[in-house]
C-alpha positions in Angstrom: -9.5 2.1 -34.2 -9.2 -0.4 -31.2 -6.0 -2.0 -29.6 -5.7 -5.7 -29.7 -7.2 -5.8 -26.3 -4.1 -7.3 -24.3 -2.0 -3.8 -23.2 -4.2 -1.4 -20.7 -3.8 2.6 -20.3 -2.9 3.0 -16.6 -3.8 6.5 -15.6 -1.6 8.0 -12.1 -3.4 11.3 -10.4 -0.6 13.0 -8.8 -0.3 12.2 -4.9 -1.7 14.8 -2.3 -0.8 18.3 -2.7 -1.8 21.5 0.3 -4.2 22.4 -2.2 -5.6 19.6 -3.4 -6.4 19.2 0.2 -7.8 22.8 1.0 -10.2 21.6 -3.0 -8.0 24.7 -4.2 -8.2 24.5 -8.0 -4.3 24.1 -9.2 -3.4 24.2 -13.0 -0.9 26.2 -13.7 0.8 27.0 -9.8 3.3 24.6 -9.3 2.6 22.9 -5.6 4.8 20.8 -4.6 3.5 16.9 -3.4 2.7 17.0 0.8 4.5 14.1 2.6 1.2 12.3 2.6 1.4 13.2 -0.8 4.7 10.9 -1.5 3.8 8.7 0.8 0.9 7.8 -1.5 2.9 8.2 -5.0 5.1 5.1 -3.2 2.2 3.2 -2.0 0.1 3.7 -5.6 3.4 2.4 -7.5 3.3 -0.5 -6.3 -0.3 -1.0 -6.5 0.4 -0.4 -10.2 2.6 -3.3 -10.0 0.0 -5.2 -9.1 -2.2 -4.0 -10.8 0.2 -4.4 -14.1 1.4 -7.9 -13.1 4.2 -7.7 -15.2 8.1 -7.1 -15.1 8.0 -5.9 -18.5 8.3 -2.1 -18.9 5.1 -0.1 -20.4 5.3 1.1 -24.3 5.9 4.6 -22.9 5.2 6.3 -19.7 4.2 9.9 -20.2 3.9 13.0 -17.1 2.9 16.1 -16.8 5.7 18.5 -16.1 4.2 19.9 -13.2 6.2 18.9 -10.1 3.3 17.3 -8.7 3.4 14.8 -11.2 6.3 14.4 -11.8 7.4 13.9 -8.2 5.0 10.7 -8.1 6.1 9.6 -11.4 9.9 9.4 -9.7 8.3 8.3 -6.2 6.5 5.4 -8.0 9.2 4.0 -9.8 8.4 4.9 -13.4 10.8 5.8 -16.4 9.8 8.7 -17.9 10.2 8.5 -21.5 9.0 12.1 -21.7 7.4 15.6 -20.0 4.4 16.7 -21.9 2.1 20.3 -21.8 -0.5 17.7 -23.0 -1.0 16.3 -19.5 -1.1 19.2 -18.0 -4.7 20.4 -15.3 -6.9 22.2 -17.2 -6.2 25.7 -16.6 -8.1 27.9 -14.3 -6.8 31.4 -15.5 -8.9 33.8 -13.0 -10.3 31.0 -10.8 -6.2 29.6 -10.4 -6.2 28.8 -6.4 -9.9 29.2 -5.3 -12.2 27.2 -4.1 -15.8 26.2 -5.9 -17.5 27.7 -3.1 -15.5 30.9 -3.1 -16.2 31.1 -6.9 -19.6 30.7 -6.4 -20.7 34.0 -3.9 -19.7 35.1 -7.5 -20.9 33.1 -10.6 -24.1 31.1 -8.8 -23.8 27.2 -9.2 -20.2 27.4 -10.9 -19.0 24.1 -11.8 -15.7 24.1 -13.8 -17.7 21.5 -16.2 -20.6 23.7 -17.2 -19.5 27.5 -17.2 -17.1 29.8 -18.2 -13.8 29.9 -17.2 -11.6 33.7 -17.6 -8.9 33.7 -19.2 -8.9 30.3 -18.7 -9.2 26.8 -20.7 -13.2 25.4 -21.5 -13.7 22.3 -21.9 -14.0 22.1 -25.3 -10.2 23.2 -25.0 -9.6 20.7 -23.0 -12.0 18.1 -24.7 -9.1 18.3 -28.0 -5.8 17.7 -25.8 -7.8 15.1 -24.5 -8.5 13.4 -27.8 -4.9 14.1 -28.9 -3.4 12.6 -26.1 -6.0 9.3 -26.6 -4.5 9.2 -30.3 -1.4 9.1 -29.7 -1.5 6.6 -26.4 -3.3 4.2 -29.1 -1.0 4.0 -31.5 1.8 3.5 -28.7 -0.5 0.3 -27.5 -0.1 -2.1 -30.1 3.7 -1.9 -28.7 2.3 -2.7 -24.6 1.1 -0.9 -22.3 0.8 2.7 -21.9 1.2 4.8 -18.3 0.3 8.7 -17.8 0.4 10.6 -15.1 -0.6 14.0 -14.3 -4.2 15.8 -12.2 -7.8 14.7 -11.6 -9.7 17.0 -14.6 -8.0 16.2 -17.0 -7.3 12.4 -16.3 -11.3 12.4 -15.9 -11.4 14.4 -19.5 -9.5 11.7 -20.5 -11.0 8.6 -19.4 -14.8 10.2 -21.3 -13.1 10.9 -24.2 -11.3 7.3 -24.4 -15.3 6.0 -23.8 -16.3 8.1 -26.8 -18.5 10.6 -24.8 -17.9 14.3 -24.4 -15.3 16.7 -22.0 -18.1 17.3 -19.8 -18.9 14.1 -19.2 -15.5 13.4 -16.7 -17.8 14.9 -13.5 -19.1 11.2 -14.0 -15.7 9.8 -12.8 -14.2 10.4 -9.7 -10.4 10.6 -9.1 -9.1 10.8 -5.6 -4.7 12.0 -5.0 -2.6 8.9 -6.0 -5.5 7.3 -7.8 -5.1 4.7 -10.6 -7.4 4.2 -12.7 -6.8 1.3 -15.9 -9.1 1.3 -19.9 -8.1 -1.3 -22.2 -10.5 -2.5 -25.0 -13.0 -5.8 -25.4 -13.3 -6.7 -28.7 -13.3 -2.9 -30.0 -14.9 -1.7 -27.3 -13.9 0.5 -24.5 -13.9 0.3 -21.3 -12.8 0.8 -17.6 -11.2 -1.7 -16.5 -10.6 -0.3 -13.2 -11.6 3.4 -11.8 -9.7 5.0 -9.2 -7.7 2.4 -7.1 -6.6 3.7 -4.0 -2.9 3.5 -3.3 -3.1 0.8 -0.6 -0.6 -0.2 2.0 0.2 -3.7 -0.1 2.9 -5.2 3.2 
């Protein structure tokens, strides 16, 4: 099912944390925003407002339950309709808190996109979760814009899923802390309208 093209999906990644800065995989661990991350979140709110170009509230605002996402939504000025585990970050299992170079010391060439994650989620697991989110979003879009506040890897899979691609194709979409991406449709064809718009200072 496609939307009527009037409304868009806005993906907002949470602001910087100490682990995102160090490159540590952050799934379940509830790491707070840094001071810079809080500043990014406030600026991302201004970016989101500029991109939407309307004072009409979104039809639906969902956020991950992790404090880095909740705080980002709050500082961005969003009224959250629902906090849901459906938007939680990839579960990195035994690799939680470790960087890719550290993991590659024991697993040659490891990436989250191509290798197994012991006691965590696979790319196929993430794909199923993303498919469920996209289905819900497409229904909500019939009534207005949708804003999703979440995490880097899962949001990249959401983009791929929106485009009808596989979950592993999320590797092709880069998302920085507090970056905003916009998804939509053009005459029934899914598209990326904006990708990874940074939290500029609009003042």
